[in-house]
N, C-alpha and C positions, 0 to 999 in steps of 0.2 A: 398901914403898913408905916413902919419906923423908917426914918431916913439911914440912907447907906452908913454913915458915920456912927448911927447909935448901933445898929446892926453888928457891925464890924467890932465895936467896944463892948459890945454883950458879948458878940464871941470868944474874943481875946480874956476876958474876964473869967468866961467859964470853961474855956478848954485852951491853956495855957500853951500848950505844944503847936497851936496855931500860930504863936508869934515867931517861931522858928523853921516855917514852912509857908513860904508865900503861896507856891501851888495848891497846896492843902487849903488854905484860908480861902483864894479866889474859889475854888471848887465847892468849897462849903458855902462861901455867899450864894454863888448861883444856883445851887441845888436849894438854898433857902429861898430865894427869891421865884424859883420856879420847882416846885417841891414835888411836881409828879410828872412822869411821862406826855400826860397832854398838855402840859404847860410848854413843854420841848418847842412845838412850832411856835409858839407866842415869843419865846425867848431867841430863836432865829430870826423873826421878823423884827424883834427889839433890838437884836444885835445888827441888823443891817441897817436900821434906822438911825444908829446913833445911842439908843435910848437904855442902853445895858452899859453898866459901868465897867471901864475896861479893867485889864489885869494892874496896870499902871497905876489908874486912880486908886483900885482896891490896897495896893502895896502902898501906895503914897498916904491913905488914910492911916493905915496901920502904923507906918512909921511916926505919923506925927501924932499919935495915940500913945506910942510906946516910948518915943523918945523927949517928947515935950508936955 
């Protein structure tokens, strides 16, 4: 699995509209990390354990990539 920064960079490069909609970017990151309904339970467990990148982390990575 790619690290989260590489994943976000790839998404921004392939889908430039994600640069302008943080909620859509976050949703796309989560749907890529947990691609089917069976992984949703794993998503919830990982979220509870702090293993899922937060919305703020994802947005901060996006801002770093697009501004720097």
